[in-house]
N, C-alpha and C positions, 0 to 999 in steps of 0.2 A: 237253172235251179231248179231243182227236184225241191216236192214238199212232203211230209208224210203224209195218210191216208187219213188221219184224225183233222188233217188242215182242208181236205177235199171234202171228207164227212160234212162238214158245218156247211157245204155251198146249198140252198134249198133251189134246184132245178127242177122247173116244171115245165110242161105244154101249157101255151095259153094259144085263145082265138081270140083272133085281133077284130074287134065289135063296132069300134068308130076310128076312123083317124081323120087327123086334120092340120093343116099347115098352122105354123107359129108364126102370125106376122113379125117383119123384121129379121129372119133368121134364114139363113140359105140352107143349113144344113138339117135343121131338126123338124121331126113332126109330133104332133101328142098325139098319141094312144091310149084308146080304154081295151084292156086286155082282161076277158076272161079266164083268170087263171083256177078256177073251181070254189071261188070264195062266195058268199052272198052277193056282192057288187064286183065290177069289173073293175082290175086295176088301173091307175093313170099313171102311164110310161112315156117318157119323153126318148126319141132314139135318134140320133143323126144318118137318118138313112133318107131323107129327102132327095139327095141328089141321084139317087138308084129308082126308088117307088114313089109313085103320086098316092095319094090318101086312098082314091076310090080301088087302086090294084092291091089294096091291103087288106080291105075289109071282107072279112071269111078267111082269112089266111090264117094254117097254123103256124105258130113260131116258138121258139124256145127260148124260157124266161128266166132270169137270173132274181130270185122271189124275194131274199133275205137280204138283197143289199140295202144298205143305210140309205134315207128317202135324203134328196136332192133337188137342188131349185138349180134349172136350167134356163136362160131366158126369162127368167120369174113363173116359170112354170113346174111345179111340184112333181118329182120323178120316181114313184116307189117300185123300183126295182130294174131291170134293163134286157133288153131283147139280145140276144146272142146273136153275133154275126161274121163271118169269117172276112177278112179284110185281102183282097185280090185288089193289086196294086193301088191302093187306097180307097178301092171301092167297098162299101158293105154289102156282103151277099147274106141273105138271113139263113139260117139253118132251120129246116124242119123237118119233121118225120117223114118217112116213105110212105106210110101209108093212116089212116084216120084214126086218129087217138084222141080220146076224152080231156077237153080243157081240164087243168089240175093234175093228170097223170106226171108221178115223180119221174124223171129223167134219173139213171143210175148208170 
C-alpha cells in the first residue's frame, strides 16, 4: 500500500532520550518509559520491548518516537506516543540515530 506524502507529513517523528524505565506489573511485554522529546516535561510512553531490553539498559538511550499518536491505555497505563522499532522475527529492535542528536530533533 502506498500513501500520499501529505499523509506522511502528518506524522510527528522526533528523537527522544529515555530518562526513566520501569516494568509494568503483570505484563510480560510492556515497559513504562519517560522520554525527553524536547518538551517541558518527559513524555510517558508504554513500549512492548520488555523481552528484549531491561529497564536499566534503556536509561540514557536515544530512540525514535512517534509523538502525535492518539494517547492509549495499555495495562491501565497511559501512553502518549510510540517508540519505533524494527521487527526481527517477532523481536523489537529499537531504532536509534548513529550519532548524538538532541532530544526533540525532528526526523524527516
